[in-house]
N, C-alpha and C positions, 0 to 999 in steps of 0.2 A: 517423216510419220512415226508418230508415236506408238511401238506395238504393245498395245493395250487388248487384255481380252473383251471380248464382245462377244454378245449371245443372240443366236437369229435363226431362220430357218436356211438351210442351203438345197439347193434344188439341183437336179441335172437330169436335161431333155437329151435323149438317146435316138437316134434314129435307126431303128429295128431291121434289119436285113439287109442295112448297107454292104456290108461283109462279101456276102456273097452276092449281092447284086453289080458289084462290082466285077466278079469274075465274066469274062467275055464280052463286056460292053465296050462301048466307045467312050475312051475316056473324056474327051473334050465335051461331049454330051452331058457326060454322067457328071462333071464339075460344076456344068450349068444349072444340072438339075439340083443338086447338093446345094449351092450356094440360094439359089432360089429359096429353097426350105429351110433353109438355115436363116436366112433373113427373117422369113416369116414368124419363126420361135422366137428369135432376137427383140422383132418390132413388139411381140404379146408381152413378152416378161418385160422388157424395158419399163412398160408403164405401171410394174409394181415392184420390181425386183433389179439390183444393180447386177450387169453383165462381168462376171471374175474373167471368162476367159472363152474362148470356142476351142473345142478339144476333137480333131477331126470332123468326125458325124454327130459332135454332142456338143452341148451349152450348156455351161454350169455360170450358175446366178446364186445369189444371194440377198436378203433382206434383215436388218436389223428387227427384232421383236417388235420393236416402238412403231415401225413403219406400218404392220399388220396385227392392229388392236382387236380386228375381228379375223378369227383363225379359218373361218367358213371361207372367205375370200382367196384364200391361197389355193382350195380345192377348184376353185369357181375358175380362179385364175388358170389353173392346169389344164380342166375342161375346154374353157376357152382357146386355149391354145392348141387344143388336139383339135377342135373342130375348126379352125383357121386352118393347121396343116390339111386336112383333111380336103378342106374344099381348095388351099392352094393345089394341093398333089393331083387332084382328080382334074381341075381345070388346066393342070399342066397338060395332060394327057389328050383332054379332049381337044385343047385348040393347037397340037401338035401335026401333022399330016406325016412325019418323019418314021419310018418304020426300022430304023436301026434299036437293036436291043436294049440301049439305055431310056430309049423312049416308049419301047413296048412294054418294058419291065417297069414303069414306074409305079402301079399300082401294086405291086410288091412289096413297095416301102410303108413302115408304120412307127410308130411313135411310142415311146414310154419314158414316165419320169420316176424317179427316185428324191424321195425327199427325207429331209430328217432335219430336228431342232440340237443344236447345241453350241458349243465354243468356238469362236476361232479366233487369229490374228491376222491383219493385214500388216503386211511386211513389204517395203519395196526392195523390190532386185532386179538390178541392173536397168534401171527406169523403170519396171514392170510391179503393179500391184499383184503380192500372190495373199492367198488366203493359206496358213498354216494352222495345221491343228488335228489331233486326233478323229474330230468330225467329220472335218475334212477329207481324210483319208476314206474313214466309214462310207461317206455316201457316194465314194467311187465304187468303193469294192462292193456297193449295193449291187451295180451291176451285173456283178456275176453272181446270180442268185438262181431259183429253181422252180421259179414260176410259172413259166412255159411250160416247163416239164410236168408240173403237177395240175395244171388247168388248162393247156392249149394256148393260153393268150400271148399273143403277140404285141397287144396295143393295152397299156395298163399304167397306172399309178401305184406306185408302191412307197408305204409313209413306214417308218420306224413307229414302235409304241410311242417312244416320247416323242415324236411330232406329232402324232392325231390327240396325244395328251393336251400338250400346248393347244394346238388347236380346239379342244374343246369339242371334239366329236366325238360320236359314240362307235366304237366298233362293231355293235350289235345291231344297231339301226343302219348302217353304212350297209351291211351285207358284204362285209370284206373278207377276202381268202387269208386266214392266217398261215402264217409258216413261219418257222425259224430257221433262219441261216446261221452258219458258223465261219468265223472266219478267224486265221492265226493272229495273234498278239490282240484280237479285239474282242474271243470271246461268240456267245451266242447272240443273235440279236432278232430279237421279234419283229414282223413285218406283219403289214395289212395293205393287200392289193385290190385295186378297183379295177373291174375289166371295163375300157372303157368305149368298146364298140355299140354297146346297147347303149350308152350314153349318146353317144352320135348318132344314132339311130333315133331318139327318143329326142333330139333337139331337132331334127327334121321334119317330125311329124307333130308335133306338139303344136295343141291351137292358139293361135296367135289372139291376144288381146290388148288392142292399143289405139290410143285416141289422137286422132288426126288433131290439126287444129281446126279443120270447119266440123268435127264434131264434137270439138268441147264449148262447153258455155263460158272458159275461162281458161286462158293460155299466156303464159311467161314464158321469160328467156333471160338469163344471166350468165355471164361469162365468169368462171372459177379458175383460180391458180395452181390447180392440183389436175392429177391425170383421172380418166375414167376409173379405173380401180379404187384409186384412192377416193375419190368422190361416191363411188359406189358403197365401199366399208361407211363411210362417212352417213351415209343416208339409212344404213340398215343396221347399225351398231346400236345396240337398244339403249343406252345410257345417254347416248346423243340424239337419237330420235326423241326421246323424252326431252330433251331441252328445245329442240327446236319446235315441236309440237307443242309446248308448254305444258306436258303432262307429269305425273307424280312420276309414272313405270309406264315402260312397255313390255307385256308378257307375251310368250309364247305360249299358246293354249294346244297347238297339235303342229307335228313338224311330220310329212310322209318320207318313211324312210331315214329319220331323223337330219332332214339337211331342211333348210328353207327353200321355196318352190312353190309351182301351180298347187294349189288345196291348202297349202300351209294355213293356219289362223292365228290369229295376233288378237289381244285387246288392250287398249290404252285407259289408263286413269287418270282423271284428274278430281280430284274431290269426291264426291258420288256419282260422276260422270261415266259412263260405262262405254268406250265406242269400239264396238266389235270391228275386225279387219281380216278378208279373206284374198288371200293371192291369186290372181285371175291368169298372169303372164308373169315370166320370169326369165329374161335374158341377161344373162349378168354382163354388166358393163355397158350394155346397148340401153335397155330399158325394162322397168318392171310397171304394171299394172296391178293398181288393190281396188278393193270395191269395199267401202265403210257406211259405217250410218252414224251421222255428225249432227247433233243438235236434231235430231229428228229428220234428218235427211238422208237418204240413200245417195251416194254419189260415188264415181268411179274415177281415180287418180292416175295418169300416166305420168312418170317421171322417166325421161329420153334425157340421154348423156351422149353428146356431140363431139366426139374428138377434135381439139383443137392443132393447127401446126404447132403452136408454141408450149406444146404438151400442156396446155390446158384443156379446160372443158367446157362447154356450152350445156348448162342445165336447162332443159323444158320442163316447166310444168304443166299439165292439163287438165281440168276438172270438170265434169258433166255430173249434173244434177239429175236425178230419175223423176224428170217431170216432162208432161208436155208440149213445154216451151220449145219456140224453133233451137235449134244449134247453132253457134256460131260466136264468137265472144264479145259480140255487139248488140245482144242484146240485152235490156233493161232489166227487165223482170228478175232474166237469169241473174244476171250482175247483182242485184239485189238481195237475191237468196244465196249468193258465195259469198258478197260483203256480209251478210249476216251469220255466217259458218266462220269458225275456227279456222278452218282449212286454209282461208285466204290470208293467212298470215304464215304461214308454213313455208313459203316460197323465199320472202323478205328474211324471214329468220334464219333458214339454212343460210342465205347469202352472206348476210352479217355475221354469223356465227362465224363461218368459215373463214371467211378475211380475216377476221381479227385474229382467227387462231394460226393463219397462215401467218400473216404480219408480226405474230412474238415469237417467230420460229428465226 
């Protein structure tokens, strides 16, 4: 393996409270619980990141910048990983009738993330691939921070200023907690942290807007050779969207809290045509639903991403026209309306262009 400098994202997921959790609990049960939670983190991470190693109660992973062209996808990955972790943790407590301390204290466990962007070298050491470099050291040193002392948070995502800059996210819009940490040999590091607990609560309470096959006038599905996070980024990155929607550009008009999500507005431009769009539902890596006005028709579109066992994704695209016509993909008048709309081309364009790009790699 050639040891050459690479540039990318370095991410560390650390289970909060595990050291204190181990005090006075049954180690066999604690081991099973930790393994289950670590597996949940790894499964979520592997859809976008490469796992470097497991480090006790932590998972260290990385991704070259080229694999994450849309920086916001990284934040969405961390948030979706946290949701999966909480769901797994809470389900583990509900499904057990064991009253040992290891099982009773499961709810005390939480999760935090450290994310940095920088340089690293991949080097094989005694048959194992290791990441080396001062930026690798830094992301680990970030675990020793003062966020909990300053905020009281125990579940958060911490980003270095350098990382957020490369992700293209605004610290002001995110409402992040800014803090400067100082480390020997590394100096001062400006960090921005996000409280994950309110984001988890919001994900549970958010109103769902999802087109089922029965509710749609047009429904199509195709298998693609990429993971859900990669496809998600591909679907939502502005330049790629402009290509598969055959527009001159896709531009953001409004981002609540500086993020893509429910209530965000975009517009697509093709010549003199303007297509306004509002996001109705936004479930990263699962599905998103938008409402657009295309060729005078008000339409609702759901793109659903179904993970496949071979690390691929089945993309479901469903479209409903704002019309009194009966729902269901077989209605001939509805099919005629869809066929007259540019939206009918979008799914085939996505499939063709992504397969071409994957074949070229």
